[in-house]
C-alpha positions as CSV (number, residue, x, y, z in Angstrom):
1,M,100.1,142.0,124.3
2,I,97.6,140.7,121.5
3,L,94.8,142.9,120.2
4,L,91.9,140.4,118.8
5,R,89.1,142.7,116.6
6,V,86.0,141.0,116.3
7,P,84.2,142.0,113.9
8,G,81.3,143.4,115.0
9,M,82.3,144.8,118.6
10,E,83.6,148.7,118.3
11,T,85.9,147.2,120.9
12,E,89.5,145.3,121.1
13,V,90.1,142.3,124.0
14,P,93.5,142.0,124.8
15,L,94.2,138.5,124.9
16,D,97.9,138.2,126.8
17,F,99.2,135.5,127.2
18,E,102.0,136.1,128.9
19,R,99.4,136.4,132.1
20,L,97.6,133.4,131.6
21,Q,101.1,131.1,131.5
22,R,101.6,133.0,134.9
23,Q,98.5,131.8,136.2
24,D,98.9,127.5,134.7
25,P,102.2,126.5,134.4
26,T,101.6,123.8,132.7
27,M,99.5,125.5,130.2
28,P,103.2,124.5,127.3
29,E,102.6,121.2,128.5
30,E,99.4,121.7,127.9
31,N,99.3,122.7,124.4
32,S,102.6,120.5,123.3
33,Q,100.4,116.9,123.8
34,R,96.9,118.7,122.4
35,I,99.2,119.7,119.7
36,D,100.9,116.3,119.1
37,K,97.5,114.6,119.1
38,L,96.5,116.8,116.9
39,E,99.3,115.8,114.9
40,S,97.9,112.8,115.3
41,H,95.5,112.4,114.5
42,L,95.5,115.0,110.9
43,A,98.5,112.1,109.5
44,H,95.8,108.8,110.1
45,L,93.1,110.9,108.4
46,E,95.8,112.1,105.9
47,H,96.5,107.8,105.3
48,Q,92.5,106.9,105.6
49,V,91.9,109.6,102.2
50,E,95.1,107.8,100.8
51,Q,93.0,104.6,100.9
52,L,89.8,106.0,99.8
53,N,91.4,107.9,96.6
54,G,92.1,105.4,96.4
55,V,89.2,103.0,96.7
56,V,87.7,105.6,94.4
57,I,89.9,105.7,91.8
58,E,89.2,101.1,91.2
59,Q,85.5,101.5,91.6
60,G,86.1,104.1,88.1
61,K,88.0,102.1,86.9
62,L,85.3,99.3,87.3
63,L,82.8,101.1,86.6
64,D,83.6,102.4,83.3
65,R,84.6,98.6,81.8
66,L,80.7,97.4,83.9
67,K,79.7,99.8,81.3
68,K,81.0,99.2,78.2
69,E,80.2,95.8,79.2
70,T,76.8,96.5,79.6
71,Q,77.0,98.8,75.8
72,R,78.6,95.0,74.2
73,Q,76.0,93.2,75.3
74,S,73.5,95.6,74.9
75,G,74.5,95.7,70.9
76,M,74.6,92.2,71.4
77,M,70.7,91.3,72.0
78,Q,69.9,94.3,70.3
79,T,71.5,92.2,67.2
80,L,69.9,89.0,68.4
81,E,66.4,90.4,68.3
82,L,66.6,92.4,65.3
83,E,68.1,88.6,63.8
84,R,64.3,86.9,65.2
85,I,61.9,89.7,64.0
86,R,63.3,89.3,60.3
87,S,63.4,85.1,61.3
88,N,59.9,85.1,62.1
89,V,58.3,87.9,59.5
90,Q,57.1,86.3,56.5
91,K,57.1,87.4,53.3
92,P,54.3,87.4,51.5
93,P,53.0,84.8,48.6
94,H,53.8,87.0,45.4
95,Y,57.0,87.4,46.8
96,Q,58.4,84.2,47.0
């Protein structure tokens, strides 16, 4: 028998698994099936996490490439805009 101490309760709650098993002899089989099912679900979830992690890594790489490309294009546009402004500025006649 195991005594369970519950926080906030003054008494201990006895857990008698042997008595429960005598009352329901199929309990170990049910638990085994439940554990197998949980392990199967856990393996599936672990696989999904690995796949999602791969997707996140690839998206991070793509995001970095897009940021660099955006910065490059922004720099080119600024250069073109400055050249356009300079070409449209007329020098006063006394500077020519």
